[in-house]
C-alpha positions as CSV (number, residue, x, y, z in Angstrom):
1,M,189.9,-80.8,-116.0
2,T,190.1,-83.5,-118.5
3,S,188.0,-83.8,-121.5
4,R,185.4,-86.5,-121.9
5,V,183.9,-87.6,-125.0
6,L,179.8,-86.6,-125.5
7,T,178.7,-90.0,-126.1
8,G,174.8,-91.2,-126.1
9,A,175.3,-92.8,-122.7
10,S,176.6,-88.9,-121.6
11,V,173.7,-87.6,-123.6
12,A,171.4,-89.6,-121.1
13,A,172.7,-88.4,-118.7
14,L,172.4,-84.7,-119.7
15,L,169.0,-85.7,-120.1
16,G,168.2,-86.1,-116.4
17,L,170.3,-83.0,-116.3
18,F,168.2,-80.9,-117.7
19,A,164.7,-81.0,-116.7
20,F,161.9,-79.1,-118.8
21,S,158.6,-78.2,-118.2
22,L,155.9,-76.2,-120.4
23,T,152.8,-75.8,-119.4
24,S,138.2,-73.4,-140.5
25,S,134.4,-70.7,-147.2
26,R,135.7,-72.5,-149.9
27,A,138.8,-75.0,-149.9
28,E,141.2,-76.4,-152.3
29,L,140.0,-76.6,-155.5
30,V,139.7,-80.3,-156.8
31,D,140.5,-81.3,-160.1
32,P,138.0,-84.3,-161.3
33,T,140.3,-85.6,-163.9
34,V,142.9,-86.1,-161.6
35,A,143.3,-89.7,-159.5
36,V,143.6,-88.4,-155.9
37,S,145.4,-89.9,-152.8
38,A,146.0,-88.3,-149.8
39,Y,149.2,-86.7,-150.6
40,G,151.3,-86.5,-153.5
41,S,151.1,-88.9,-156.4
42,A,148.4,-91.8,-155.9
43,S,151.3,-94.1,-156.0
44,A,154.3,-91.7,-155.6
45,R,156.9,-93.5,-152.8
46,W,158.5,-90.4,-151.7
47,P,156.2,-87.8,-153.1
48,S,158.3,-84.8,-151.3
49,D,160.6,-83.9,-148.5
50,R,159.7,-85.6,-145.3
51,G,157.3,-87.8,-147.2
52,G,154.5,-86.0,-148.1
53,G,152.3,-82.9,-146.8
54,P,152.4,-83.8,-143.4
55,R,156.4,-83.8,-143.1
56,R,156.3,-86.8,-141.2
57,G,159.6,-89.0,-142.5
58,A,157.2,-92.2,-141.6
59,V,158.1,-95.4,-144.1
60,K,156.3,-98.1,-143.9
61,S,159.6,-100.4,-143.2
62,L,163.4,-100.3,-143.7
63,P,165.9,-102.7,-144.7
64,L,167.1,-105.1,-142.2
65,A,170.4,-105.4,-143.8
66,P,170.9,-102.9,-146.5
67,Q,172.5,-103.6,-149.4
68,L,173.7,-101.1,-151.9
69,K,171.6,-101.8,-155.2
70,W,172.5,-99.1,-157.0
71,S,174.9,-95.7,-157.0
72,R,174.7,-92.8,-159.3
73,N,176.2,-89.5,-159.8
74,V,174.7,-86.6,-161.9
75,A,176.6,-83.4,-163.0
76,G,176.4,-81.1,-160.2
77,R,175.3,-80.6,-156.3
78,I,172.3,-82.1,-155.2
79,D,171.0,-79.0,-152.5
80,W,167.6,-80.0,-152.0
81,P,165.7,-83.5,-151.1
82,I,164.8,-85.5,-153.5
83,A,161.4,-87.2,-154.2
84,V,160.6,-90.5,-156.0
85,D,157.5,-91.7,-157.9
86,G,155.4,-94.7,-157.9
87,D,157.7,-96.5,-160.1
88,G,160.6,-96.1,-157.7
89,N,162.5,-93.0,-160.2
90,V,164.2,-90.8,-158.4
91,I,163.4,-86.8,-158.9
92,A,166.6,-84.5,-158.0
93,A,166.7,-81.1,-158.4
94,V,170.3,-80.4,-159.7
95,A,172.2,-77.3,-158.6
96,P,174.2,-75.3,-161.6
97,S,177.5,-76.2,-162.2
98,A,180.7,-74.8,-163.8
99,G,179.1,-74.4,-167.6
100,G,176.0,-76.4,-166.9
101,E,172.9,-74.8,-165.8
102,G,170.3,-75.5,-163.2
103,Q,167.9,-79.0,-163.9
104,L,165.6,-81.4,-162.9
105,V,167.1,-84.7,-163.3
106,E,165.3,-88.3,-163.3
107,L,166.8,-91.7,-162.6
108,G,165.4,-95.1,-163.4
109,A,164.7,-97.1,-160.5
110,Q,166.8,-100.0,-161.5
111,T,170.0,-99.1,-162.1
112,G,169.7,-95.4,-161.2
113,A,170.4,-94.5,-165.0
114,P,169.6,-91.3,-165.8
115,K,165.6,-91.3,-167.8
116,S,165.2,-87.8,-168.3
117,V,167.3,-84.2,-167.8
118,T,165.0,-81.2,-167.9
119,K,166.5,-77.5,-167.9
120,L,165.1,-75.0,-165.2
121,R,165.9,-72.1,-168.0
122,T,163.6,-68.7,-167.9
123,P,161.9,-68.3,-171.8
124,A,163.7,-65.2,-172.8
125,G,160.4,-63.5,-173.6
126,D,160.1,-63.6,-169.5
127,L,163.6,-61.9,-168.7
128,D,162.4,-58.3,-168.3
129,G,165.5,-56.7,-169.9
130,L,167.9,-59.1,-168.4
131,G,169.6,-60.1,-171.6
132,A,170.8,-63.6,-172.6
133,L,170.8,-64.5,-169.2
134,N,168.1,-67.1,-168.8
135,Q,169.6,-70.0,-166.7
136,D,167.9,-70.6,-163.6
137,A,168.2,-73.0,-160.2
138,A,165.5,-75.1,-158.1
139,A,165.0,-72.7,-155.4
140,G,163.5,-76.0,-153.2
141,A,162.9,-79.5,-153.3
142,P,160.8,-80.8,-155.8
143,I,157.7,-82.4,-155.6
144,I,155.0,-85.0,-157.1
145,L,151.4,-84.2,-157.8
146,A,148.6,-86.5,-157.5
147,S,148.7,-86.7,-161.2
148,G,152.4,-87.6,-161.2
149,L,153.4,-84.4,-162.4
150,R,157.2,-83.0,-161.0
151,V,156.6,-79.6,-159.7
152,I,160.1,-77.3,-158.9
153,V,160.2,-73.8,-158.5
154,T,162.6,-71.6,-159.1
155,I,164.8,-68.8,-157.6
156,R,163.4,-66.4,-160.2
157,G,159.7,-67.3,-159.1
158,F,158.6,-69.7,-161.9
159,A,156.4,-73.2,-160.8
160,I,157.5,-75.8,-163.3
161,G,155.1,-79.2,-164.0
162,V,157.0,-81.6,-165.4
163,A,155.7,-84.6,-167.1
164,P,157.2,-88.5,-166.6
165,G,159.9,-88.1,-169.4
166,G,161.3,-84.8,-168.8
167,A,158.5,-82.9,-171.2
168,I,157.3,-79.6,-169.4
169,M,153.6,-78.8,-169.1
170,F,153.6,-76.0,-167.2
171,R,155.6,-72.6,-166.3
172,T,153.7,-70.5,-164.3
173,R,155.0,-67.2,-163.2
174,L,154.8,-66.8,-159.7
175,A,155.3,-62.8,-159.1
176,N,155.6,-59.6,-161.3
177,E,159.1,-59.4,-161.4
178,L,162.2,-62.1,-161.4
179,A,164.0,-61.1,-158.2
180,S,165.7,-64.3,-156.6
181,V,164.2,-65.9,-153.8
182,P,166.7,-68.2,-152.8
183,R,164.4,-71.0,-150.9
184,V,161.2,-71.7,-151.0
185,G,158.7,-74.6,-149.8
186,L,156.3,-76.5,-151.4
187,A,153.3,-79.1,-150.0
188,P,151.6,-81.4,-152.4
189,L,147.7,-80.7,-151.5
190,P,145.2,-84.0,-151.0
191,G,142.8,-81.8,-153.8
192,G,145.4,-82.6,-156.7
193,G,146.8,-78.7,-156.6
194,F,150.0,-77.4,-154.5
195,A,151.2,-74.9,-152.0
196,V,153.9,-72.6,-152.3
197,S,155.7,-70.4,-149.8
198,R,157.6,-67.8,-151.3
199,R,158.2,-64.6,-149.5
200,P,156.5,-62.8,-148.8
201,E,153.6,-64.5,-150.0
202,L,151.7,-67.8,-149.6
203,I,150.3,-69.2,-152.7
204,E,148.1,-72.0,-154.0
205,L,148.0,-73.4,-157.2
206,D,145.8,-76.5,-158.7
207,A,147.0,-79.3,-160.5
208,K,147.7,-77.5,-164.0
209,G,149.8,-75.2,-162.6
210,T,147.2,-72.2,-162.6
211,V,147.0,-69.8,-159.6
212,V,144.0,-70.2,-157.4
213,D,144.3,-67.9,-154.8
214,R,147.5,-65.9,-152.6
215,V,147.8,-64.2,-149.8
216,R,150.7,-61.7,-148.3
217,L,152.1,-63.8,-145.3
218,D,156.2,-63.7,-144.3
219,V,156.8,-67.2,-143.1
220,A,159.3,-69.7,-143.2
221,P,160.1,-71.2,-146.0
222,F,158.8,-74.8,-145.3
223,I,155.3,-75.6,-144.8
224,A,153.3,-78.8,-144.2
225,A,150.0,-79.7,-145.5
226,R,147.1,-80.8,-143.4
227,D,144.7,-83.6,-144.7
228,N,141.5,-81.2,-144.3
229,G,143.6,-79.2,-147.7
230,E,145.0,-75.9,-144.7
231,V,149.0,-75.1,-145.0
232,L,150.5,-74.6,-142.2
233,A,153.3,-72.3,-141.6
234,V,155.5,-70.5,-139.2
235,A,157.0,-67.3,-138.9
236,N,160.0,-65.4,-137.2
237,S,157.7,-64.6,-134.3
238,G,156.8,-68.1,-133.6
239,D,153.4,-67.6,-134.6
240,L,151.9,-70.6,-136.3
241,Y,149.3,-69.8,-139.1
242,S,146.8,-71.5,-141.0
243,W,145.6,-71.2,-144.5
244,R,143.7,-72.6,-147.4
245,A,142.5,-70.7,-150.6
246,H,139.8,-67.9,-150.8
247,R,140.4,-67.7,-146.7
248,V,141.8,-65.2,-144.6
249,P,144.8,-67.0,-142.5
250,R,144.6,-67.8,-138.8
251,V,147.3,-68.0,-135.8
252,I,146.8,-70.9,-134.0
253,G,149.2,-70.7,-131.4
254,T,152.8,-69.6,-130.6
255,F,156.1,-71.5,-130.4
256,G,158.3,-70.6,-127.8
257,E,161.4,-70.6,-129.5
258,K,163.0,-67.0,-130.9
259,V,166.0,-67.8,-132.0
260,T,166.1,-68.5,-136.0
261,S,168.0,-70.4,-138.6
262,N,168.1,-70.1,-142.4
263,D,164.8,-72.7,-142.6
264,G,163.1,-70.0,-139.9
265,I,162.1,-70.8,-136.7
266,C,161.5,-74.8,-136.8
267,R,164.7,-76.4,-138.1
268,G,163.4,-78.4,-141.2
269,G,160.0,-77.4,-141.2
270,L,157.1,-78.6,-139.4
271,A,155.8,-81.7,-139.3
272,I,152.1,-82.7,-138.4
273,D,151.4,-85.6,-136.6
274,G,147.5,-87.2,-136.3
275,S,144.5,-86.4,-138.5
276,S,142.2,-84.3,-138.7
277,E,139.0,-87.2,-139.3
278,P,136.6,-87.7,-136.1
279,G,138.4,-90.7,-134.1
280,G,141.7,-90.2,-135.5
281,R,145.0,-89.5,-133.2
282,K,144.6,-85.6,-131.7
283,E,146.3,-83.1,-134.4
284,R,149.4,-81.6,-133.7
285,A,152.3,-79.8,-135.3
286,L,155.5,-80.1,-134.5
287,C,158.2,-77.9,-134.3
288,V,162.0,-78.4,-133.6
289,S,164.1,-75.7,-132.8
290,E,168.0,-74.9,-131.3
291,T,167.2,-75.4,-128.1
292,L,163.4,-76.7,-127.9
293,V,161.5,-79.6,-129.2
294,E,157.6,-78.6,-129.0
295,Q,154.2,-79.7,-130.0
296,M,151.3,-77.5,-130.6
297,D,147.3,-78.8,-130.3
298,L,145.9,-77.7,-133.7
299,V,142.9,-77.0,-132.1
300,T,143.4,-75.2,-128.8
301,G,146.9,-73.9,-130.1
302,A,148.5,-75.3,-126.3
303,R,152.0,-76.3,-126.7
304,K,154.3,-78.8,-124.7
305,A,158.1,-79.1,-124.6
306,L,158.6,-82.8,-126.0
307,L,162.2,-83.1,-125.4
308,P,164.8,-81.2,-122.7
309,K,166.9,-78.1,-123.7
310,L,170.2,-79.4,-124.0
311,P,174.3,-78.0,-124.3
312,V,174.3,-78.7,-127.9
313,P,171.9,-77.6,-130.2
314,Y,168.7,-79.6,-132.0
315,R,169.7,-80.3,-135.7
316,T,167.0,-81.5,-137.8
317,A,163.4,-81.9,-138.5
318,P,161.2,-84.4,-136.4
319,G,160.7,-88.0,-137.4
320,V,156.8,-89.3,-136.6
321,S,156.2,-92.8,-137.4
322,A,152.6,-93.6,-137.8
323,R,152.2,-94.6,-134.1
324,G,153.6,-91.4,-133.0
325,D,156.9,-91.9,-131.7
326,L,159.0,-89.4,-132.1
327,A,162.9,-88.6,-132.9
328,V,165.2,-86.0,-133.6
329,A,169.4,-85.8,-134.5
330,I,171.1,-83.2,-132.0
331,A,174.5,-81.5,-133.4
332,G,176.9,-84.0,-133.9
333,G,174.5,-86.6,-135.4
334,T,173.4,-88.3,-132.3
335,L,169.6,-89.3,-132.4
336,L,167.3,-89.0,-129.7
337,G,163.3,-89.2,-129.1
338,T,160.3,-90.1,-127.2
339,S,157.7,-92.7,-128.2
340,A,154.5,-92.2,-128.1
341,L,154.1,-93.8,-125.0
342,G,156.3,-91.4,-123.3
343,A,159.3,-93.9,-123.7
344,D,162.7,-92.9,-124.0
345,L,164.2,-93.3,-127.7
346,G,168.1,-93.6,-127.7
347,P,170.4,-91.7,-127.4
348,F,171.9,-93.5,-130.4
349,D,175.2,-92.6,-132.0
350,I,176.1,-93.2,-135.5
351,P,179.4,-95.6,-135.2
352,G,182.2,-94.2,-136.0
353,S,181.1,-90.8,-135.7
354,A,182.8,-87.7,-134.5
355,P,183.1,-86.9,-130.8
356,L,181.9,-84.0,-129.6
357,S,183.1,-83.0,-126.1
358,F,183.6,-80.9,-123.0
359,G,186.0,-78.5,-123.1
360,K,188.4,-77.4,-119.9
361,D,185.9,-74.5,-119.6
362,G,183.1,-76.5,-118.8
363,G,181.3,-76.2,-122.0
364,V,180.7,-78.2,-125.3
365,A,182.4,-77.9,-128.2
366,Y,181.6,-79.7,-130.9
367,V,181.6,-79.1,-134.7
368,P,179.1,-76.6,-136.0
369,S,177.4,-78.7,-139.0
370,L,177.8,-82.3,-139.6
371,G,175.1,-82.6,-142.4
372,E,173.2,-83.7,-140.0
373,V,169.7,-85.7,-141.7
374,A,166.4,-85.9,-140.1
375,P,165.1,-89.7,-138.9
376,L,163.0,-91.7,-141.2
377,M,161.0,-93.5,-139.0
378,A,159.3,-97.3,-139.4
379,E,156.0,-98.8,-138.3
380,D,158.2,-101.6,-136.5
381,G,160.2,-98.7,-134.7
382,A,163.3,-99.1,-136.7
383,I,164.5,-95.6,-137.2
384,A,167.4,-94.6,-140.1
385,W,169.3,-91.3,-139.8
386,G,172.5,-90.0,-140.7
387,S,175.3,-87.3,-140.9
388,S,178.5,-86.6,-142.9
389,D,179.8,-89.1,-140.4
390,G,177.8,-92.1,-141.8
391,I,173.7,-93.4,-142.4
392,A,172.5,-95.4,-139.9
393,I,169.7,-97.8,-139.0
394,A,168.8,-98.5,-135.0
395,R,166.1,-101.0,-134.7
396,T,166.2,-103.0,-130.9
397,G,168.6,-101.0,-129.5
398,V,171.5,-101.8,-131.9
399,V,172.7,-99.4,-134.2
400,T,174.0,-99.8,-137.8
401,R,176.3,-97.5,-140.3
402,F,175.1,-98.9,-143.9
403,A,176.2,-95.4,-145.9
404,R,178.7,-92.5,-146.6
405,C,178.9,-89.4,-148.1
406,G,181.9,-87.2,-147.2
407,G,184.2,-86.8,-144.3
408,A,183.1,-85.8,-140.7
409,F,183.9,-82.3,-141.8
410,G,182.2,-82.2,-145.4
411,G,179.1,-81.6,-144.3
412,G,177.6,-84.1,-147.3
413,T,174.6,-85.7,-146.9
414,T,171.9,-84.0,-148.1
415,A,168.5,-86.2,-147.5
416,L,167.2,-89.6,-147.0
417,A,164.2,-91.0,-148.5
418,S,162.1,-94.2,-148.8
419,A,161.8,-95.6,-152.8
420,G,159.3,-98.3,-150.9
421,P,158.9,-100.8,-148.1
422,G,162.4,-102.0,-147.1
423,T,164.6,-99.2,-148.8
424,V,166.3,-96.4,-148.4
425,V,167.4,-94.1,-151.1
426,L,170.3,-91.5,-150.0
427,A,171.4,-88.1,-152.0
428,C,174.8,-86.2,-151.3
429,S,175.5,-83.0,-151.8
430,D,178.4,-83.8,-154.2
431,G,175.7,-85.3,-156.8
432,K,175.8,-89.0,-155.7
433,V,172.2,-90.7,-155.5
434,E,172.4,-94.3,-154.2
435,L,169.4,-96.9,-153.0
436,Y,169.8,-99.2,-150.4
437,A,167.4,-102.3,-150.2
438,D,167.7,-105.9,-148.9
439,K,168.8,-108.7,-151.1
């Protein structure tokens, strides 16, 4: 049997073949001295991974003709998504390199030149017999609070608040021991504080780094925050939990997938669409597993499949636009999704991407990981996404590749972010950070 390349067109054919069916005591403490907006800094352009507490990846706009404005390399790997403050400065967690230490680096908005470097060191008095081994590293993506403070959590369990310019404002020990937890989740909360998922606990802290409450709950590291201050998290069983300080966690419902990745059941974490406010679009949680893209009604717990099962796995968190359009990338970087009105989005391939193919036995051969990157969804319908093969923008059916981190087998793309309307910030695992915008 002759092999066939699995392109966007063949994915479209597969969509027709693989049919699918499925059939709130005390709130978060609010600091009155902090200027509060909906999520993150009052003016932060990208306060956390996927753009804020709901983790939608929604942006105002994307470049019409992306041009490289600056490119910088930091001294070490970037393993976590980045944040962007209100001035356009990029905040990146840099992993320890040979002879170096874990750091939080701030790159200037205009040229990408480093503005500050904060070492993530464990104070000698907190080492508990570990001797001089005080180097530490980030265990999750940095976030920006409503006060403008940057927050990072280290693998040894310290939540560190860093002011613009690099000064450490607080260092809160989250656990009674220094056992390493390599992956945690952080979410800025609408009251000015933040939540941390550090197995086996969910923890809420205020804007000054003081622990407000904690609950023992073994959930995946990626968490999302509703606009009413509740935190959503998913257990490996598929149970979706809702929690806020001084309340008992409650189960909203159960997602259908039982196969887990390093991120838990939901690849890249949850996204929340809609609003808890009266008159808003009905609120739903979105979960992308290896074989399912599902939504769950946050009032009734009812779930529904949004995209069909495919012979290749879904790879990224969902992107959800302000109007409710949804997109996700599958293995190999092909983008597909559905509009708010139910129409198909894509499938779109990244120009020049490595092909997937059907083997002689009828199976599908694909590279296990091409560094697929979750989509950014603009209000005008444009979508940016990528893989190691490149970063592309799809607009009115036309796809343009404008950047690339590494080779097809390098898995070198870490994240995409927005530095404001008409911009895209690319972070590569080798430490390269680039800003693209229109002229």
